[in-house]
N, C-alpha and C positions, 0 to 999 in steps of 0.2 A: 481461491477467490480471484475475481477479476482485478486487474490493476488499472484498467481504463475501459471505457466503452469502445470495444474494438469494432463492432459492426452491429447495426440495428436495421434490419431489412424494412421495418415499418416506420422508421423515423429518418426521413430523407436528410442526408448530410451528416448524420451522427456516426462518424467513423474515426476511431482513435482519439476519442475525447477523454481527457484525463480528469474525469469527474471527481474521483476520490482525492486526487492531489489538490484540486481546487478547493474542495470542501475542507480538507485537512488544513490547508493554509489559512482559510478564512476562520475556522473554528478553533484551531489548535488542538483538536481532538483526533483520536484514531478513527478513521472512516473505513468501513467495509463496503465493498461493492459486489453485487451478485446479480445474475439474471433473475428476474422476478419469479419465474416459475421454479428455478432451483431453490430460491428462498421459500417459496410456497410449499415445496416438498418438506422442508424443515419445519415450516409452520404446522403442517399436518402431523408431523411426528411429535413435536413438542406440545401442541395445543389442540389438535384436531382429530381427524378420523384415524390417524396412525399412532396414537399415544401408546407407547410400550412396545412397538414393533421395531425390528431391525432391518426390514426389507420392504420398501414402499416405492411405488411409482406414482407420481402426481402428473396429471394432464389437465391443463387449463385451456378451455375453449373460449377465447375472447376475440379481440381485434385480430390477433394471430392465434396460433396454437403453441403453447409453451409446455415444457415438461421438466420434471426433475426426478432424479433417481437417487434413492437412499438405500445403499446396499451394505449389509452387515455393519450398520452403525456409521457408515461414512457416506457423505455426499459425493457422488461421482461428477466432478466438474472439469476433469481433464487437465491437460498440460497448460492450457492458457486460460482456464476458467470458463471455457465455452462448451464443456460437455453437457449432455442432457438435452440437446436440441431435438426433442422427440417429434415436434411438429414438422420437422423437415426430413423425416424418414419417408422414402418413396414407397407408395403402395400401388402405383400404376405407372409402368414405364411410358405409356402413351397418354398420360393424364394431362390436365391443364397446367399452364405455367404458374409458378409460384413467385412470390416477391423475392425469394432468396436467389433466384436465377435458375433453379432447377425446375423439374416438372413432375407432376404426379405426387407431390408431397401431401401428407395428411392435411396440412394447413390449406392447401389449394382446394380442398373439398368442404371442410367443416369449420373454418374460421368465419368471423363476422364479415370480413371483406369478401371472402369467396362466396358465401351465401348471398350477399348483396349483389355481387356480379351475376350470380345465377338468377336472382329475382329480376334483375333488369333485362337479362336475356330472354326470360319467359315473357315479360311484358312486351318487349320489342317484337317477339314472335307472334303475339296475339293470344298466347296461352296463359297469360298471367293476370286475367281479369279479377280473379278472386284475391290475389295478392294485392293488386292495386286497390280493390274495394276495401281491404282491411286497413289501409293507411290513407287513402284518398289522394295520394300523390306519389308518382314514381320516385320522387326525391327521397321519400321516407321508406322505400321498399328495402327490406333487409330481413334478418333472421326472425324478428318478432312478427313481422307481417306474414312471412312464410309459415311460421308456426300457427298463427291464427287461421290462415287459409286452410292449412292441413287439418286443423281440428274441426273445421266446417265441412270437411270431406272432399276438398278440392284435389283431384287426382294428380295434377301437375305438381302441386306443393308437396303432396305425400311422396311422390316419386323422387323429388329433389332431396327431401330429408332422408329417404331410404338410401339413396346413393351416398349422401354425406355420412350417414350412420355406418354403412358397410365399409367405407374407407377408414373411418375411425376405428371400427372393430378389427380390421385387418392390421392396423398399426398396433392396437392394444395386444393382439395375439403375438406380434413380434416381440413386444416388451415382456410378455409373459414367458415366452420361450427363451429369451436372452437373459433376463434378470431374475426369474423365479421369485417374484415378490410375494409377500403375504397379503398385501393390499394394493389395489389400484384405486386411487382417489381421483374423482372427476370433478372439476370445478369450472368457473367462468360463466359469463352471462349467457353464452350460446347453449350451454348445457341445460339452462332453464327451459328450453323448448320441451324437454321431458321425453316421454316414452316414444313419441314418433321419431325421435333421433336415437334414443338410447336402446330401444328394443332391437333395431337392425344392427346396432353396434354389438350388442350381446350375442346375437346370432352369428355374426362374423367372427367374433372372438372365440366362440365355441368351435366354429368350423375350421379355423386356421391355427389354433394353438394345440400343443400336445396335451392330451387329457390328463396324463399323470402329473403334469405341472399345473394345468389350469384348475384342477379340482381342489387344489389347496389355496386358491386365490379368492379373496373377497373383493368384489367390485362395488364400491360405495361412493356416494356423493361426498364432496368436500363438506366439512362441518364449519368452515370459516367464512363461507359466503363472500360478500363484497369486501370483507376486511382481510382477505387472504394476504394481500401485500403488507398490511400493517403487522399481522402476526408473523409473517415470513421474515420481515426485517428484524423483529424482536428475536425470533428464533435464530437468526444468523449470528446475533451477538452471543447468545447462549452457546451455540455450536462452536464459535470461534474460541470462546473461553475454555472449552473442553479439549480443543485440539490445537 
């Protein structure tokens, strides 16, 4: 488990913040701290799509891209509690810059901030009229608008989601090959875009993973929806009690 908030790439200034110590001092209670996506993986195992399994990978597509790995009944959170940063696996050495400081990360393609960046770039280039029409203002151009434009058949929006989906699928293939999970559970608001993002992800997953491993994996949506964080926090307590 984390001892403090060591680094949050999407929360400016949140580095080495001793949240658990502060809350413990204020409440007099034991306080556990974990990355939200690591907790979400436990949430899926205890309450969601992964009930009863011992090997699960959770990937959450939200503001960023988070991930959690549950392997043989254990949460893999590493030496400092920072393991499972699946969104920062590189899928393109020449890809766009990520908030973590690297380039070509999964998050740099299919997070909300990355898709918002791409929407604004399309609008600025004059190829984003359908995206702009979906929201009426470039200030609101983001994943939802891209999804709406793509469902209306806009080729630029469809191509953008295809690229994001392929990047996601390449990352998922790596996780399949490395962790040999029983289930990959996909959650987060961006995943609600649906098939226009998920279908290219599945194709890339099939293309880049080892068939003998992939064929035993179920790729499913999260069952916890917008309450993933709540269930994950509860699961963290149950998990801690067992370990």
